[in-house]
C-alpha positions in Angstrom: 75.8 12.3 -103.8 73.8 15.4 -102.5 73.6 19.0 -104.0 72.0 22.1 -102.3 70.8 25.2 -104.6 69.1 28.5 -103.4 66.8 29.4 -106.1 67.0 33.2 -106.5 63.5 34.5 -107.6 61.5 31.5 -106.8 57.7 33.3 -107.0 55.5 30.3 -107.8 54.7 27.3 -105.6 53.1 25.4 -108.9 56.2 26.1 -110.7 58.4 24.9 -107.8 56.6 21.6 -108.0 57.0 21.3 -111.9 60.6 21.8 -111.3 60.9 19.4 -108.5 58.8 16.8 -110.6 60.9 17.2 -113.7 64.0 17.3 -112.4 63.2 14.0 -110.5 62.7 12.4 -113.7 66.2 13.0 -114.9 68.6 10.2 -115.7 70.7 9.3 -112.5 68.6 11.2 -109.8 67.4 9.5 -107.3 65.6 12.1 -105.4 65.1 15.9 -106.1 63.0 18.5 -103.8 62.2 22.0 -104.2 61.1 23.7 -101.1 59.2 27.0 -102.1 59.1 28.5 -98.4 63.1 28.4 -98.1 63.5 28.0 -101.9 65.7 25.7 -101.9 66.8 22.8 -104.5 68.1 19.6 -103.1 69.1 17.0 -105.6 70.2 13.6 -104.8 71.8 11.3 -107.6 74.8 9.4 -108.7 77.8 11.1 -108.1 79.4 10.5 -112.0 76.3 11.8 -113.7 75.8 15.0 -111.2 77.8 17.7 -113.8 75.3 16.9 -116.6 72.2 16.4 -114.0 73.2 20.1 -112.5 73.0 21.5 -115.9 70.2 19.9 -117.3 68.5 21.1 -114.0 69.5 24.4 -115.0 67.9 24.1 -118.1 64.3 22.8 -116.9 64.3 25.7 -114.1 65.1 28.5 -116.9 62.4 26.8 -119.3 59.7 26.9 -116.3 60.5 30.3 -114.7 63.0 32.2 -116.8 63.4 34.7 -113.7 65.1 32.4 -111.2 68.9 31.9 -110.8 70.2 28.6 -109.3 72.8 29.2 -107.1 74.9 26.5 -104.6 73.6 26.7 -101.1 
């Protein structure tokens, strides 16, 4: 299952890379990518774990860059 999100307020390429690495390590995630230029986050993972993956991804993003808002794309 693949989900796409917009990261509203993302202003740091290094932070985007940190988010991508951290989200990619979550249980059930097959692949995560953050495109800094388009501010898009794509998460590919197991369907049954997706709700918890999305919640954890929001927590990671808030921790790295508190002003970023994760919205469905």
